[in-house]
N, C-alpha and C positions, 0 to 999 in steps of 0.2 A: 771570766774577767777578774773575779775575785782572787785567783790563784795565778792565772797566766800572765796578766798584765796589771799587777797591783798599782802600778804609778798612776794610772789613769782611773781605776776602779773607784776611788773616793768622789772625784768630781762627777762621773757618771751617776753614782749612787745618789748623791745629793740633789742632782737635777731631777731624777726620776721621783725621788721621794718628795721633793717639794712640789712638782707639777701634780703628782699623783694625789697627795693630800689636799692641795687646793681644788683639784677636780672633784674629789670625793666629797669635800665639805660643800661644794656648790651644787653639784648634781646628784649627790647620793641620798635623795630624798627617799625615806622609807627604810634605808638600812644604815644610815649613819648614827643614829642615836646611841645604840648600846656601845659600839666601839669607841666613839669619841667620849662618852661619859666614862668609860673605863680608863682611857688615856688621861683625861683630866684628873680622875681619882688617883692615878699613879703619880702624876705631877704634883698634885696637893700633898700627897703622902711624902714625897721627897722633900719638898720644900718645908713641911711641918717638922719633919726629923732634923732637918738642917737648922731651922730657926731655934729649936729647943736646944741644939747644941751651942749655939752662940750665946744663949742665956745661961747655960748649966755648966758648960766645960769649953769656954771660948779658946783656951790654950791649945786644944786639939781640932778645932774646927777650920776647915779650909774656906777661902773667900767666895767659893763658887759652889752653889747648892748642887751642881753637876745633874741637872734635871734630864741630861741626854742619857744618862746611864740606864734607867728603865724605860725611857721613851723609845729607845731603840728596839724594844720589844715589840713595838707597834708598827715597825716598818711593813709588816704583813698587810696592813691596811692598804698601801699603795701597791703592793704586789698583787694582792686580789682585785683591786680596781683596774690595773692594766690588763690583768687576765681575762677581764670580761665575762666571767662565768663559763668559760670554754674549757671544756675536758682536753680538747685537742692542744690548746695554747699551753694548758697545765703540764701536759705530758712532755710537750716540746722543750719548755723551760727546764723542767726537772731533767730530762734526757741531756740536754746541753750542759747542765751543771755536773752531772756524772762524767760526761765526756771531758769537760774542762779539768775535772779532778784527776782523771786518768792520764790526760795528756801532761799535766803538770808533773806527774810522777816520772815521765820519760825525759824530763829536762831537769831533773833535780841534781843538785851537786853530786859529784861522783862518789865523795865519802858519805853520802846520805841517801843513796839510791838504791836500785834493785840490785846491782852486782855486790854491793856490800851487804845488803840484807841476805842474799844467797850464801854468803859466808858465815851466816849465823849472828851477825851483828844486828842490834835493834836500829832500825832506821825510821825517819820521819819524812823523807822526800822533800826537806826544805820548807814543809807546812808548818810553821810556828814550832811545834815540837812533836815528838813521837805519838803522844796521846791524840793530838788533834788530826793528825793524818789518819790513825787508826778509826778515830770516830766518824771521819768522812767515809772510810772504806765500809764500816759498818752500817751506815744509813744507806749507801749504795748497794750493798747486799740485800737489805730488806726490799728496796725498790725492784731489784732484779728479780727477787722472788716473787713478789706480788704481781708483777707485770710480765711474767714469764710467758703466759698464755698469749698475749698480744704479739710477742716475737715468734712463738712457734705455731701460731694459727695459719691456716691455709690463706693464701692471698698473693698480692704482688710482692716480689722480691723476697719470698719466704725465706729461701736459703741464705741470702745476704743477712737477713734479720737473725736468723739462727746462729750464724757465724759471728755477727756482732755481740749477740747476747753470751754465747760461749766464751768468746774473748774477754769480754768484760768480767764475766764471772771469774774466769781464771785469775785475772789481774786483782780483782777485789778480794778473793779468798786468799790469794798469796800475799796481798798487802796487809790484811788482817793479821796473817801469821808472821811476817817479818817486822811488822809494828810491834809485836810482843806486848800489847796492852790487855792486862787480864780483865780490866772492867768492860772492855769491848767484847772480849771473848764471852763473858758471862752474859752481858745484857743482850748481844746479837743472839746467842743460843736461846735464851728464854723468850724474847720476842719471837724468833723464827718458829720455836717450838709451839708456843701459843697459837700463833697464825696457822700452822700446819693442822693443829687439833681443831680450830674453828672451821678450817676449810673441809675437813673430813666430816665434822658433825653437820655442817651445811650440806654437803653432797648426799649424806645418808638421808637427811630429813627431806630432801628435794628429790629423792629416788634416783639420783645420778651416780649409781654405784657400778655401772657396767664396766668403767675402765678404771675405777679406783684402785683396784689391787695392783694393776700394771703400773699406775703413777707412783703408788707407794713403794713398790719394788725398785723402781727406776730411781726414785729419790733415795733409798736406802743404798742401792748399789753406788750411786754416785758419791754419796758421803763416805762410803767405805773405800772407794778408789781415791778420791780426792784426799782423805786423811792418810791413806797408805803413802801417797806420793809425797805429801808433806812431811810425814814422819821419816820417810826414807832420806829425804834431803836436808830436812832442818830438825829432825828428831832431837838431837842433843840439846840444841839451843832452846827449842821449845820446852822440852822436859826440864831444863834448868830453871827457865823463867817461871814454869808453873810450880815448881817446888822450892823457889828461891827463898820465899818467906813463910815456908810451912811452920817453922818453930815460932814465928811471930803470931800466926794465926793460932796455933795451939795455945800460946800464952793468952792470947785474948779470949779464947774459948773457955779456958779456965778462970776467966775473970781477973787475971794478973794485969792491970793496966797502969799501975803506979811506976813501973820501971821499963817501959816499952823502948826497945832500942831505936835509934833513928835511921831506920831502913826506909824505903819507900813507903811502905804501909805505916811504918812507925811515925814518921813525920806527919803523916794525915792524923794518926790517933792523937799524938801529942798537941798539934794545932787545934783539933776539934775539943780536947780538953780544955785548952787555953780559951778557945771560943766560948765554951760553956760557962767560964767563970765570968767573961764579960757580958754574956747574955744574962746571967743571973743579977747582974747589977742593972740592967735596963731592959727587961724582958719584953715590955709592951711597944716601945717606940724605937729601940736600937740606939746605935751611936753615929747615925748618919752616914753619907757616902764614903767616909774614910773608914768605916768601922772594920773591915777586914785588915787594913794596913795597920790600925791601932793594935790589932790583937797580935800581929806578927812581929810589930816594932816595939811595942810597950810591955809585952809579957816578959818579965825579967828572968824567969826560970828556963825560958827556951834558949838553947845554945846561940851564940853569936853568929855562927856560920849559917843556922837555919833563918836568923832574922834577915841576913845580908842576902840570901839567895831566894827566899820566897816572900811574896807579898799578898798571897791570897790563901785561902783554907782548902782548896781542893773538893769543896762541896758547895754548890749553888744554893742549896736550901739554908745551909748554916750561914752563909754570907748573907743572905737575905735576912735571916733572923737577927744576926750581929748589927746589920746596917739599919734595918727599919722595923725590927722587932715583929711580935706577933701580927700587928696591924699589917706589916708588909707580907707576911706568909698568907694571911686572910686575902690580901688583894692579889697575890699569885694564884691562890686557890679560885678566886672568883673568875680570873682570866681563862684558867685552864678548864673550869667548868663551862664558861661561855663557849669556848672553842670546842669541847666535847660534845655540848649540846647542839651547837650549830652543825657539826658534822653528822650527828645522829639524825637530825631533822632533814637535812639534804639527803642522806641515803635512803631514809625512810620515805621521803617524798619523791624518789626516783630522779632527783637531780645530780646524785652522785654514784658513779658506777661502783660495783661491788669491790674491785680491786683497789680503787682509791680509797674506799672506806676502810678496807682491810689494812692497807699501807699506813693510813692514819692512825689505827689502833695500835699496830705494831710499832710505829715510830714513838707513840706516846709512851709506851711501855720501855722501849729501849732507851729514851731520853730521860725517863724517870729514874732509871737505875744508874746510868753513866754519870748523871749530875750529882749523884751522891760520892763521886770519886774524882771529879774535876768540875771546875766552875766554867763550863764551856759558854754559857749565856753571857758571860763577863768579857767574852773576847770575840774578835770580829768573825772568826770561823764558825763558832757557836751560833751567833746571831744570824749570819748568813743561812745556816741550816734551818734554823728556828722560823725565820720570816719567809723563806722560800716554800717550806713545806706548809706552814700554817696559812700562808698565802693562798696556795693552791687549794687547801681544804674549804677556806672561807668564801673563795669566789664561787664555789658551788652552792654554798649556803644562801649567798646573796642572789644567786640565779633562782634558787627556789622561792626565797622571799619576794622577789619581783614578780615571779610568775604568778604567785597567789594574789598579789595586789592588782594585777591587771586582768585576772580571770573574771 
């Protein structure tokens, strides 16, 4: 719904969030304390930063503290509540999300869809921009890898499940290729590699090595065949994209950051340098909800065309630091720690299947990397992914908590 019928998505989301939050507050005894305290803490942080701005630099402060900016990170509370601790519900919702993403690509504008991508042009399938579409494909890839065993296992409609998995995998991998987003290439490769290593280690420790070599050979051959097909059809454009900014990267490696050209990477580097100057003035509490816009609009040495075109820093952690200071980064770290600890406890307590726990870990690695190159959590697409996946993880944690309370 987020991508297929965005016209009604907003209204449906508000109803689900409002009713879910009310139900959680009324009936979530035993599980509501920690997330609600975190939510209240985030709201207080935003209000405090905004109030300081009214006092110290009123000329740059907006009338609204925009408490919803960080509060939207907690929509996962409602998602987790409605999932009711069910693995089946979680997988269905995640599966529908992937199906919705893939269906959206089929109805994308002609100049931003598959056919254009196959010509070597970079495309985004009408989903905000190229980076956001690629990010969604990357998350989908991790899910398809982690849950492959559920599709390939014996049982009802096995061949249909395998066919759907193969079709989705082809679309996702091809989408990542034609999206030509290097941060997604990097983060998906690292996250998948770590997941594969952990799977091999776990198989060896548990003595399940009988078919391990066969699986590894199959994976290797699939990678070689897939890479060969992509390189034979999109090799020139992928090679160009991969090496496009090698000179800028070499310049950065050599420590030459004073005259970085305003390429795709260069714009990021220069905006990050500008952000560091603003951070140095208010490192603890930041500049409030308009901090990222202030960096891009009030930094006099940035070119006018950059100021006009970009209103964010392409780095969610830097944006948090600029807007809410070190206090904001600490708050984000506390939220991440709570989610990670909850996932660990649910998995260790046998309330969360291995593949979901592995997906949670791989997603965390993926999200941490790509958030350094784009501020996904500042946009609806990133919030959609964050809340859907975190909600699926936390619902298992609450199931574990409630089972211990009634035991």
